[in-house]
NULOSE-66319 format. One line per 4 residues: number of its first residue (from 0); their letters; for each residue x, y, z of C-alpha. Coordinates in Angstrom, 2 decimals. Example, Ala and Ser with C-alpha at 12.3 -4.5 7.8 and 13.67 -1.06 7.14 Angstrom:
<rs>
0	AS	12.30/-4.50/7.80 ~ 13.67/-1.06/7.14 $
</rs>
This chain:
<rs>
0	MKKY	0.04/-0.09/-0.05 ~ 1.37/3.35/-0.92 ~ 1.73/5.88/1.94 ~ 1.26/9.51/1.54 $
4	KLGS	3.02/11.58/4.25 ~ 1.55/14.85/5.40 ~ 4.25/17.39/6.06 ~ 4.01/20.54/7.99 $
8	SQTL	3.46/23.73/5.81 ~ 4.68/25.92/8.73 ~ 8.06/27.63/8.31 ~ 10.42/29.30/10.77 $
12	DDIR	8.60/32.57/10.00 ~ 5.39/30.97/11.26 ~ 7.09/30.14/14.56 ~ 8.45/33.65/14.59 $
16	EYLD	4.85/35.04/14.40 ~ 3.92/33.60/17.73 ~ 6.99/34.46/19.81 ~ 8.66/37.68/20.96 $
20	DEQF	12.38/38.20/20.30 ~ 13.64/36.64/23.52 ~ 11.39/33.61/23.21 ~ 12.31/33.14/19.68 $
24	RAVT	16.04/33.16/20.43 ~ 15.38/30.66/23.20 ~ 13.61/28.31/20.88 ~ 15.91/28.54/17.84 $
28	ESQG	19.40/29.23/19.21 ~ 19.45/26.91/22.16 ~ 21.56/23.85/21.99 ~ 23.41/21.87/24.53 $
32	HVIV	23.20/22.62/28.16 ~ 20.55/25.39/28.20 ~ 18.71/27.29/30.93 ~ 15.77/29.68/30.05 $
36	VAGP	15.36/32.07/33.01 ~ 11.59/32.71/32.71 ~ 10.22/35.69/34.67 ~ 6.58/35.58/36.01 $
40	GSGK	3.99/35.81/33.25 ~ 6.68/35.72/30.52 ~ 5.22/32.74/28.47 ~ 7.50/29.79/29.48 $
44	TRVV	4.92/27.33/28.37 ~ 5.09/28.87/24.87 ~ 8.84/28.40/24.76 ~ 8.62/24.80/25.80 $
48	THKI	5.84/23.87/23.29 ~ 7.40/25.79/20.44 ~ 10.83/24.23/21.15 ~ 9.24/20.75/20.77 $
52	AYLV	7.54/21.89/17.58 ~ 10.82/23.39/16.25 ~ 12.59/20.06/16.80 ~ 10.02/17.97/15.17 $
56	RRGM	9.85/20.28/12.18 ~ 13.60/19.94/11.73 ~ 13.11/16.30/11.46 ~ 13.65/14.97/15.04 $
60	KPSS	11.37/11.96/15.88 ~ 9.13/12.70/18.85 ~ 10.33/9.42/20.53 ~ 13.80/11.23/20.81 $
64	ILLV	12.25/13.99/23.05 ~ 11.65/13.71/26.68 ~ 9.44/16.37/28.43 ~ 9.37/16.31/32.24 $
68	TFTR	7.00/18.52/34.16 ~ 5.65/18.81/37.73 ~ 1.95/18.06/37.10 ~ 0.18/15.77/34.73 $
72	AAAR	-1.96/18.72/33.74 ~ 1.03/20.74/32.77 ~ 2.28/17.77/30.65 ~ -1.09/17.37/28.88 $
76	EMTE	-1.37/21.17/28.17 ~ 2.29/21.32/26.70 ~ 1.89/18.28/24.63 ~ -1.38/19.43/23.21 $
80	RARL	-0.17/22.76/22.31 ~ 3.04/21.33/20.78 ~ 0.77/18.97/18.66 ~ -1.06/21.98/17.30 $
84	VSNS	1.98/24.09/16.49 ~ 3.98/21.26/15.03 ~ 1.05/19.64/12.92 ~ 2.35/16.32/14.40 $
88	NLEG	0.62/13.77/16.74 ~ 4.06/13.60/18.63 ~ 3.51/9.80/18.66 ~ 6.20/8.16/20.77 $
92	MLAG	7.19/11.32/22.82 ~ 7.56/10.51/26.39 ~ 6.02/13.39/28.51 ~ 4.87/13.47/32.13 $
96	TFHH	5.88/14.07/35.76 ~ 9.10/12.84/37.17 ~ 7.29/10.05/38.89 ~ 5.67/9.03/35.62 $
100	VCNV	8.86/9.01/33.75 ~ 10.71/7.02/36.44 ~ 7.75/4.52/36.52 ~ 8.08/3.98/32.72 $
104	LLRK	11.75/3.35/33.11 ~ 11.62/1.08/36.19 ~ 8.98/-1.16/34.53 ~ 11.73/-2.10/31.98 $
108	YARK	14.58/-2.73/34.52 ~ 12.71/-3.63/37.74 ~ 14.62/-7.04/37.93 ~ 17.88/-5.31/38.12 $
112	LGYE	16.71/-3.87/41.39 ~ 15.17/-6.91/42.71 ~ 11.62/-6.27/41.74 ~ 9.19/-7.71/39.25 $
116	SNFT	8.05/-5.53/36.49 ~ 4.43/-5.75/37.79 ~ 5.27/-3.92/41.01 ~ 2.65/-2.04/42.85 $
120	ILDA	3.01/1.77/43.42 ~ 1.88/2.69/46.92 ~ -0.06/5.82/47.26 ~ 0.45/8.07/50.24 $
124	DDAQ	-2.20/6.42/52.41 ~ -0.98/2.91/51.46 ~ 2.58/3.88/52.20 ~ 1.74/5.40/55.59 $
128	ELVN	-0.19/2.21/56.54 ~ 2.70/0.11/55.76 ~ 5.06/2.44/57.85 ~ 2.47/2.05/60.67 $
132	IARS	2.72/-1.77/60.52 ~ 6.56/-1.55/60.70 ~ 6.20/1.07/63.51 ~ 3.87/-1.05/65.50 $
136	EIVE	6.24/-4.01/65.40 ~ 9.13/-1.97/66.83 ~ 7.08/0.18/69.24 ~ 5.37/-2.77/70.72 $
140	ALDK	8.71/-3.67/72.56 ~ 9.32/-0.32/74.07 ~ 8.50/0.61/77.55 ~ 5.43/2.85/78.47 $
144	SEKK	7.62/6.07/78.81 ~ 9.05/5.67/75.38 ~ 5.70/4.89/73.82 ~ 3.90/7.79/75.21 $
148	FFPR	4.97/10.39/72.56 ~ 6.61/8.24/69.90 ~ 5.98/9.83/66.46 ~ 3.02/8.67/64.49 $
152	ASVI	3.44/6.95/61.13 ~ 2.79/10.19/59.20 ~ 5.73/11.91/60.96 ~ 7.88/8.97/60.37 $
156	QSIF	6.91/8.90/56.72 ~ 7.80/12.50/56.35 ~ 11.27/11.97/57.82 ~ 11.92/9.05/55.32 $
160	SYMY	10.59/11.14/52.47 ~ 12.88/14.02/53.25 ~ 15.80/11.72/53.56 ~ 15.34/10.23/50.12 $
164	NTLS	14.39/13.49/48.33 ~ 17.46/15.34/49.78 ~ 19.86/12.42/49.64 ~ 20.62/13.07/53.30 $
168	SLEG	21.24/10.59/56.11 ~ 18.52/9.52/58.44 ~ 20.17/11.57/61.18 ~ 20.09/14.69/58.93 $
172	AIES	16.42/14.05/57.99 ~ 15.40/13.87/61.65 ~ 17.49/17.04/62.38 ~ 15.59/18.88/59.68 $
176	INPR	12.06/17.67/60.38 ~ 12.18/17.62/64.16 ~ 15.41/17.27/66.24 ~ 13.23/16.26/69.19 $
180	FLPL	13.29/12.70/67.66 ~ 17.12/12.31/67.41 ~ 17.26/10.14/70.44 ~ 14.87/7.74/68.64 $
184	KSHL	17.27/7.30/65.74 ~ 18.03/3.70/66.39 ~ 14.34/2.76/66.56 ~ 13.55/4.82/63.50 $
188	ERIL	16.34/2.89/61.61 ~ 14.80/-0.32/62.54 ~ 11.34/0.99/61.29 ~ 12.99/1.95/57.96 $
192	DKYT	14.51/-1.48/57.56 ~ 11.32/-3.24/58.41 ~ 9.26/-0.78/56.09 ~ 11.84/-1.50/53.16 $
196	ELKR	11.47/-5.28/53.96 ~ 7.68/-5.11/53.74 ~ 7.81/-3.23/50.51 ~ 10.05/-5.88/48.89 $
200	KQNA	7.90/-8.73/50.10 ~ 4.84/-6.98/48.62 ~ 6.77/-6.12/45.24 ~ 5.70/-2.51/45.98 $
204	LDYD	7.38/0.89/45.68 ~ 6.36/4.23/47.07 ~ 6.55/7.50/45.35 ~ 10.01/8.39/46.75 $
208	DLLV	11.18/4.91/45.69 ~ 10.37/5.76/42.00 ~ 12.86/8.54/42.08 ~ 15.61/7.14/44.27 $
212	HTLH	15.63/3.71/42.52 ~ 15.82/5.38/39.15 ~ 18.80/7.30/40.24 ~ 20.59/4.40/41.57 $
216	LLET	19.94/2.45/38.42 ~ 21.29/5.20/36.19 ~ 24.22/5.80/38.42 ~ 25.36/2.19/38.96 $
220	DEGV	24.44/0.52/35.57 ~ 26.38/2.07/32.74 ~ 24.65/-0.10/30.21 ~ 21.12/1.09/31.15 $
224	RNRE	22.46/4.74/31.56 ~ 23.95/4.73/28.00 ~ 20.93/2.94/26.49 ~ 18.38/5.41/27.80 $
228	SEKY	20.46/8.42/27.33 ~ 21.13/7.50/23.73 ~ 17.32/7.45/23.07 ~ 16.79/11.00/24.13 $
232	RWVL	18.39/13.42/21.90 ~ 16.64/16.29/23.78 ~ 15.43/16.43/27.53 ~ 13.13/19.47/28.41 $
236	VDEF	12.39/20.20/32.14 ~ 9.69/22.61/33.19 ~ 9.72/24.46/36.65 ~ 13.39/23.60/37.24 $
240	QDTN	13.45/25.74/40.34 ~ 11.20/23.20/42.00 ~ 13.47/20.14/41.47 ~ 15.30/18.43/44.22 $
244	IVQY	18.73/17.04/44.03 ~ 17.52/13.47/42.98 ~ 15.44/14.97/40.02 ~ 18.44/17.10/38.96 $
248	KIVE	20.77/14.20/38.81 ~ 18.24/12.15/36.97 ~ 17.84/14.57/34.08 ~ 21.55/15.15/33.83 $
252	LLSS	22.15/11.49/33.49 ~ 19.35/10.95/30.90 ~ 20.92/13.57/28.77 ~ 24.54/12.57/29.14 $
256	VHGN	24.96/11.00/25.70 ~ 23.71/13.80/23.41 ~ 24.19/16.64/25.92 ~ 20.88/18.51/25.00 $
260	LMVV	19.20/19.41/28.17 ~ 16.94/22.54/28.40 ~ 15.51/23.45/31.65 ~ 13.07/26.47/32.23 $
264	GDDA	12.60/28.11/35.58 ~ 13.02/31.05/37.74 ~ 14.99/30.87/41.09 ~ 12.97/33.86/42.29 $
268	QSIY	9.92/31.67/42.48 ~ 11.24/28.62/44.25 ~ 9.17/28.18/47.37 ~ 9.09/24.39/48.06 $
272	SFRG	12.16/23.74/50.10 ~ 10.16/21.92/52.64 ~ 9.61/19.30/50.06 ~ 13.31/19.13/49.37 $
276	ARFE	13.32/21.45/46.30 ~ 16.55/23.30/45.81 ~ 16.51/26.71/44.11 ~ 20.26/26.13/44.22 $
280	NIRD	19.95/23.67/41.31 ~ 19.54/26.77/39.03 ~ 22.77/28.08/40.43 ~ 24.63/24.84/40.05 $
284	FLER	23.27/24.45/36.54 ~ 24.62/27.97/35.75 ~ 28.13/27.17/36.97 ~ 28.85/24.74/34.18 $
288	EDTK	31.11/26.50/31.72 ~ 29.14/25.20/28.74 ~ 25.68/26.42/29.94 ~ 23.92/28.80/27.55 $
292	VFKI	21.39/31.36/29.33 ~ 18.40/32.84/27.77 ~ 16.14/35.34/29.67 ~ 12.48/35.93/28.74 $
296	QTNY	11.45/39.07/30.54 ~ 8.34/40.46/28.76 ~ 5.45/40.03/31.32 ~ 2.01/39.37/29.49 $
300	RSTP	0.09/39.08/32.73 ~ 0.37/42.25/34.77 ~ -0.08/45.92/34.21 ~ 3.01/48.23/33.98 $
304	EIVE	2.31/49.46/37.46 ~ 2.32/46.06/38.97 ~ 5.39/44.97/37.00 ~ 7.16/48.13/38.34 $
308	LINA	6.48/46.78/41.89 ~ 7.57/43.21/41.00 ~ 10.96/44.55/39.79 ~ 11.34/46.46/43.02 $
312	IRPS	10.93/43.25/45.23 ~ 12.88/40.74/43.33 ~ 14.37/38.53/45.83 ~ 17.90/39.32/46.95 $
316	GSIP	20.47/37.05/45.33 ~ 18.27/35.85/42.53 ~ 19.33/36.04/38.92 ~ 19.10/39.67/37.75 $
320	KELR	16.19/40.34/35.36 ~ 14.14/43.51/34.41 ~ 10.57/42.58/33.50 ~ 8.71/44.70/30.92 $
324	SARP	4.87/44.83/30.76 ~ 3.03/44.22/27.52 ~ -0.23/45.40/29.16 ~ -2.21/48.66/29.18 $
328	SGPK	-1.70/50.88/32.15 ~ -3.78/50.41/35.32 ~ -3.96/51.62/38.95 ~ -1.01/51.61/41.20 $
332	PAIV	-0.79/48.80/43.66 ~ -2.00/49.85/47.15 ~ -0.55/49.39/50.60 ~ -3.55/49.32/52.91 $
336	TTWD	-3.17/49.90/56.71 ~ -5.73/48.61/58.96 ~ -6.04/48.63/62.76 ~ -6.08/44.85/63.38 $
340	RFEE	-7.06/41.73/61.58 ~ -10.80/42.05/62.18 ~ -10.63/45.58/60.52 ~ -8.61/43.92/57.74 $
344	AQFV	-11.39/41.38/57.22 ~ -13.97/44.15/57.06 ~ -12.01/46.19/54.58 ~ -11.17/43.08/52.23 $
348	SQRI	-14.84/41.87/52.35 ~ -16.29/45.47/51.71 ~ -13.75/46.07/48.80 ~ -14.63/42.76/47.31 $
352	GELI	-18.23/43.53/47.37 ~ -17.63/46.88/45.58 ~ -15.38/45.27/42.86 ~ -18.10/42.67/42.25 $
356	QDGI	-20.71/45.53/41.94 ~ -18.29/47.22/39.38 ~ -18.52/44.10/37.16 ~ -15.58/41.98/38.11 $
360	PPHE	-16.57/38.33/38.39 ~ -15.94/36.79/41.85 ~ -13.89/34.09/40.37 ~ -11.25/36.83/39.12 $
364	IAVL	-10.68/37.79/42.72 ~ -8.25/36.08/45.17 ~ -7.11/36.71/48.67 ~ -3.71/35.23/49.38 $
368	YRSH	-1.93/34.74/52.71 ~ 1.24/33.06/54.20 ~ -0.74/30.86/56.62 ~ -4.09/29.34/56.34 $
372	SHSL	-4.85/30.51/59.90 ~ -4.67/34.17/58.62 ~ -7.96/33.86/56.81 ~ -10.23/32.92/59.80 $
376	ELQM	-11.57/36.42/60.44 ~ -11.96/36.91/56.59 ~ -13.94/33.62/56.26 ~ -16.43/34.80/59.04 $
380	QLDH	-16.79/38.27/57.42 ~ -17.40/36.98/54.05 ~ -19.96/34.58/55.48 ~ -21.64/37.51/57.22 $
384	KGIP	-21.84/39.54/54.03 ~ -23.01/36.56/52.02 ~ -20.16/36.65/49.44 ~ -19.51/33.16/48.18 $
388	YKLL	-15.91/31.90/48.40 ~ -13.97/28.79/48.15 ~ -10.74/27.62/49.81 ~ -7.68/26.49/48.00 $
392	SGPR	-5.47/26.46/51.11 ~ -6.95/23.38/52.70 ~ -10.01/22.63/54.73 ~ -11.94/25.43/56.48 $
396	FIEA	-9.94/26.49/59.53 ~ -12.53/24.76/62.01 ~ -12.45/21.76/59.83 ~ -8.77/21.12/60.36 $
400	AHVK	-8.17/17.99/62.55 ~ -6.11/19.72/65.20 ~ -8.61/22.70/65.38 ~ -11.49/20.17/65.78 $
404	DILA	-9.52/18.23/68.50 ~ -9.49/21.59/70.59 ~ -12.99/22.49/69.89 ~ -14.16/18.97/70.99 $
408	LLRL	-13.17/19.76/74.53 ~ -15.04/23.03/74.43 ~ -18.04/21.36/73.04 ~ -18.20/18.58/75.75 $
412	LVNP	-17.95/21.29/78.46 ~ -21.02/23.04/76.99 ~ -22.98/19.99/76.16 ~ -21.85/16.67/77.63 $
416	KDTL	-24.41/14.84/75.50 ~ -22.37/15.87/72.36 ~ -21.24/12.22/71.81 ~ -19.21/13.06/68.59 $
420	AVVR	-17.17/15.74/70.68 ~ -16.76/13.44/73.66 ~ -15.62/10.58/71.59 ~ -13.07/12.68/69.63 $
424	FLKL	-11.72/14.21/72.81 ~ -11.28/10.84/74.65 ~ -9.50/9.26/71.64 ~ -6.80/11.68/71.91 $
428	FPGI	-5.32/9.76/74.88 ~ -3.39/6.61/74.87 ~ -5.19/3.31/75.18 ~ -8.59/4.69/74.28 $
432	GNTY	-10.11/3.73/70.98 ~ -13.59/3.74/69.58 ~ -15.01/1.16/71.92 ~ -13.80/2.58/75.30 $
436	ASRI	-14.49/6.21/74.13 ~ -18.05/5.21/73.22 ~ -18.60/3.48/76.56 ~ -17.27/6.49/78.45 $
440	ATAI	-19.36/8.82/76.32 ~ -22.60/6.77/77.17 ~ -21.65/7.11/80.92 ~ -21.18/10.82/80.54 $
444	ELGA	-24.52/11.14/78.92 ~ -26.31/9.20/81.59 ~ -24.62/11.00/84.19 ~ -25.71/14.33/82.80 $
448	DEGL	-29.39/13.13/83.05 ~ -28.70/12.55/86.71 ~ -27.07/15.86/87.21 ~ -23.52/14.83/87.31 $
452	DVLE	-20.83/16.79/85.54 ~ -18.40/15.38/83.12 ~ -15.61/15.16/85.71 ~ -17.66/13.10/88.07 $
456	SVKA	-18.76/10.67/85.40 ~ -15.24/10.09/84.23 ~ -13.92/9.54/87.81 ~ -16.55/6.92/88.23 $
460	FSIP	-15.45/5.00/85.20 ~ -12.64/2.42/85.16 ~ -10.90/0.52/82.47 ~ -8.58/-2.41/83.03 $
464	RVDL	-4.96/-1.51/82.18 ~ -5.86/2.03/81.00 ~ -4.71/5.10/82.88 ~ -7.59/7.70/82.94 $
468	SPII	-5.79/10.06/85.17 ~ -4.48/12.45/82.28 ~ -8.15/12.94/81.24 ~ -9.19/13.48/84.88 $
472	NILK	-6.54/16.02/85.59 ~ -7.42/18.13/82.56 ~ -11.11/18.02/83.30 ~ -10.39/18.99/86.98 $
476	EVHH	-8.84/22.18/85.73 ~ -11.41/23.20/83.13 ~ -14.77/21.70/83.97 ~ -15.98/24.91/85.74 $
480	STNP	-14.42/27.37/83.33 ~ -16.43/29.46/80.94 ~ -13.56/31.30/79.40 ~ -12.72/29.65/75.97 $
484	AEVI	-9.26/31.09/75.82 ~ -8.46/29.94/79.38 ~ -9.55/26.30/78.43 ~ -7.61/26.23/75.13 $
488	DMFY	-4.51/27.58/76.81 ~ -4.60/24.97/79.70 ~ -5.34/22.13/77.28 ~ -2.57/22.96/74.91 $
492	SRFY	0.02/23.59/77.66 ~ -0.87/20.39/79.65 ~ -1.35/17.96/76.88 ~ -2.19/18.87/73.42 $
496	GDYL	1.14/20.60/72.50 ~ 3.03/17.35/73.12 ~ 0.35/15.43/71.25 ~ 0.54/17.86/68.24 $
500	ESTY	4.32/17.50/67.99 ~ 4.25/13.65/68.08 ~ 1.36/13.28/65.70 ~ 1.76/15.78/62.70 $
504	PDYR	4.85/16.35/60.54 ~ 3.78/19.93/60.00 ~ 3.19/20.45/63.73 ~ 4.73/23.99/63.73 $
508	SRRQ	2.19/25.41/61.17 ~ -0.65/23.71/63.21 ~ 0.81/25.24/66.35 ~ 0.38/28.65/64.71 $
512	DVER	-3.40/27.67/64.03 ~ -3.76/26.87/67.67 ~ -2.35/30.26/68.57 ~ -4.65/31.91/66.09 $
516	LLEI	-7.67/30.02/67.67 ~ -6.57/31.16/71.06 ~ -6.33/34.84/69.90 ~ -9.91/34.68/68.48 $
520	AGRY	-11.13/32.90/71.63 ~ -9.60/35.76/73.76 ~ -12.26/38.20/72.39 ~ -15.13/36.10/73.90 $
524	KDIQ	-16.30/35.99/77.41 ~ -18.02/32.61/77.19 ~ -17.54/29.32/75.32 ~ -21.11/29.15/74.01 $
528	SFLS	-20.97/32.42/72.11 ~ -17.50/31.42/70.75 ~ -18.72/28.13/69.40 ~ -21.95/29.73/68.05 $
532	DLAV	-20.15/32.22/66.02 ~ -17.91/29.55/64.43 ~ -20.85/27.37/63.82 ~ -22.76/30.02/62.03 $
536	AERV	-19.86/30.66/59.67 ~ -19.73/26.88/58.98 ~ -23.41/26.58/58.05 ~ -23.19/29.50/55.59 $
540	DIES	-20.10/28.04/54.00 ~ -21.96/24.71/53.44 ~ -24.77/26.62/51.79 ~ -22.44/28.58/49.70 $
544	QEKE	-21.07/25.44/48.05 ~ -24.19/25.35/45.82 ~ -23.26/28.77/44.35 ~ -20.03/27.56/42.98 $
548	KDGR	-21.34/27.58/39.39 ~ -21.96/31.26/39.83 ~ -18.35/31.98/40.56 ~ -16.70/32.48/44.01 $
552	VLLS	-13.95/34.48/45.36 ~ -10.76/32.30/46.13 ~ -8.91/32.24/49.40 ~ -5.50/30.52/49.26 $
556	TVHQ	-2.05/30.30/50.72 ~ 0.57/31.50/48.39 ~ 2.06/28.05/47.92 ~ -1.30/26.70/46.72 $
560	AKGL	-1.69/29.66/44.36 ~ 1.59/29.31/42.48 ~ 0.96/29.00/38.74 ~ -2.46/30.77/39.03 $
564	EWRV	-3.57/34.34/38.25 ~ -6.40/36.73/38.91 ~ -7.54/40.22/37.83 ~ -7.59/41.31/41.51 $
568	VFVI	-5.39/40.11/44.23 ~ -5.32/40.86/47.95 ~ -2.30/39.81/49.90 ~ -3.25/40.06/53.62 $
572	SVNP	-1.49/40.18/57.04 ~ 1.81/41.37/55.45 ~ 3.13/41.92/59.04 ~ 6.59/41.11/60.52 $
576	GDFP	6.36/37.54/61.93 ~ 3.14/36.80/59.92 ~ 4.51/37.42/56.36 ~ 7.41/37.03/56.62 $
580	SGLS	6.71/33.84/58.82 ~ 8.26/34.26/62.25 ~ 9.05/30.48/62.13 ~ 10.99/30.74/58.90 $
584	LMDG	12.93/33.77/60.23 ~ 13.98/31.59/63.24 ~ 15.21/29.04/60.87 ~ 17.22/31.61/58.95 $
588	KLDE	15.04/31.45/55.82 ~ 14.30/35.07/55.01 ~ 15.39/34.46/51.41 ~ 12.56/31.91/50.89 $
592	EERI	10.15/34.23/52.49 ~ 11.07/36.85/50.06 ~ 10.42/34.40/47.18 ~ 7.16/33.53/48.69 $
596	FYVA	6.19/37.30/48.76 ~ 7.38/37.66/45.13 ~ 5.19/34.86/43.93 ~ 2.16/36.36/45.82 $
600	VTRA	2.54/39.81/44.10 ~ 3.18/38.27/40.63 ~ -0.29/36.57/40.64 ~ -2.04/39.88/40.04 $
604	KDIL	-3.17/40.97/36.61 ~ -4.98/44.36/37.00 ~ -5.34/45.31/40.71 ~ -3.26/44.63/43.77 $
608	YLVK	-3.71/45.23/47.45 ~ -1.16/44.64/50.05 ~ -2.78/44.72/53.52 ~ -1.03/45.16/56.87 $
612	QRTG	-1.94/46.04/60.48 ~ -0.98/49.42/61.95 ~ 1.25/47.91/64.66 ~ 2.67/45.20/62.62 $
616	RYSP	0.53/42.71/64.62 ~ -2.72/40.97/63.83 ~ -3.81/42.07/67.31 ~ -2.41/45.48/68.51 $
620	YRGN	-2.96/45.01/72.35 ~ -1.53/42.65/74.78 ~ -3.65/43.20/77.86 ~ -3.99/46.91/78.06 $
624	VLVV	-0.66/47.57/76.47 ~ -0.21/48.62/72.79 ~ 2.48/46.47/71.31 ~ 4.32/47.32/68.04 $
628	RRGD	6.02/44.34/66.46 ~ 9.35/45.06/64.93 ~ 11.49/42.93/62.49 ~ 11.55/42.36/58.81 $
632	DFLK	8.92/44.26/57.15 ~ 8.54/43.61/53.35 ~ 6.28/46.70/52.76 ~ 8.91/49.12/54.17 $
636	KIPS	11.32/47.96/51.56 ~ 9.01/48.94/48.68 ~ 9.84/52.38/47.00 ~ 7.11/54.86/47.79 $
640	EVVE	6.78/55.93/44.17 ~ 5.57/52.56/42.91 ~ 2.59/52.26/45.33 ~ -0.38/54.18/46.77 $
644	RWEV	-0.94/54.38/50.51 ~ -4.44/53.76/51.81 ~ -5.50/54.06/55.37 ~ -8.92/52.44/56.56 $
648	TWE	-10.99/54.78/58.58 ~ -14.46/54.74/59.97 ~ -17.25/57.06/59.01 $
</rs>
């Protein structure tokens, strides 16, 4: 059968039509070891897709191209765009996330690593369950004092994951995640050995294994390395600033034969060090003598006024670049000063209402913050005004597990017949599971009918080999209290602080949530009114879910918002210790806080508000004393000529 081959009618001039000068040079002049430094909103996706199309039109087989991205959605989008531009179906091109690419590779060579090719990939929950099995076997042999606050499986899994993704020792990973667990190193080593043994027995790999086993294979087996690297004449990597050391080494090895490796990224937008990402990968890449550097600096997202601010806050030490806006002029960004966080919430909610009335769709408005806990007052204020919103930053504040744990104690004090709250509270303590918690809850409910308070009911209960004294001691101190802040503070200091640290890998950010809850509770005189206000906000939020098709304002942490954009952006609580985060400053990570702030500002297309509190604190008073927080203040570093100053006042 005669075959008739369709060729692309597009020429170099056709490519030129869709690219600016810097993009065009990056596509057509790049060869060898190449880095494209892509400023925010500069069209990096267009560069990657047109590079693929350019290579295919010059006769390269799609199977000779490897595209590595950080999300499946990005891989699909880039591949589809490249198909359209190249007039090719790109059959045979491998494109996907690092984990996808490593999975494809390991299926071919699994037996070299002692696995069968039909190995199972454990998702996060499966992996944690297996860690828990290994943990249980080791912890069972420990004495009671060692067991009490031994880290949960989720914490242990985070230590193992950090160790793998940073190529550090177990001791180094413990030091980074939580030095408190260094005395348990020998126990954690045994759990790691057991976890590894269980995976091998089940012919299973977790997500981290996909990366580290691929790296081990490429580093130790020259035949495999040469065979795979010979196949890929070009390796393209998106979001290179978010790669960890393992991923960097993998793409270097896969491009070692032909030497054509193009990475696209911006070190100023590297904000995932807690996952092991290294913005230093860009610096290491640049240090090679044969590296060619292309900068794309035309910003197609933001107005000239916003771009001027972006240039003014470029993180210190990042690769120099000067963005130019391709957009029409708009209003200057505004620095808005409020008295406290409640006034901040009132300003943001009122201004959002005005913008919606002016014709801006709600889904084109976003409120960004450094920590999810900073959004609580705003959630309540938006609920009060009936403005629909959705959260990209995680569950509603009061739906987070650690917040619900604390609220459970408050709820049982107000209503001992609240069985859900009673059971949740009781299960926090060692030796009490669903069965015992339900039996005690029933006794408390019956006692309430007879006029007994919670403490009396628990004291009258006994369970063989289970010590109820920790519960009794806490209830002794709080069962007559009506002050919500007092109860929360006592519960946290006597018990829940240690529980939090031993249960959650991200205990420090959750501790900040508890501090925020304590701050809010301090404004209430009784538990009932505090819980009622939170409950009303929760009901309104559930009802507003039905309005999603009509568009909703987005509330999000900066980390969750990366890669997205909106016409209007509010960045709230830009106070010393809040944003930049006090925890990060204690760890000497001001540079990362600068990058997070940079990412937040660069999400705005037309209108930008940076909101702060007058005293640099979310709550100006400590007792009767006005407190001004000092420290690193991002807003003081912004040149006055690039912003407007707003001050919120009352009529």
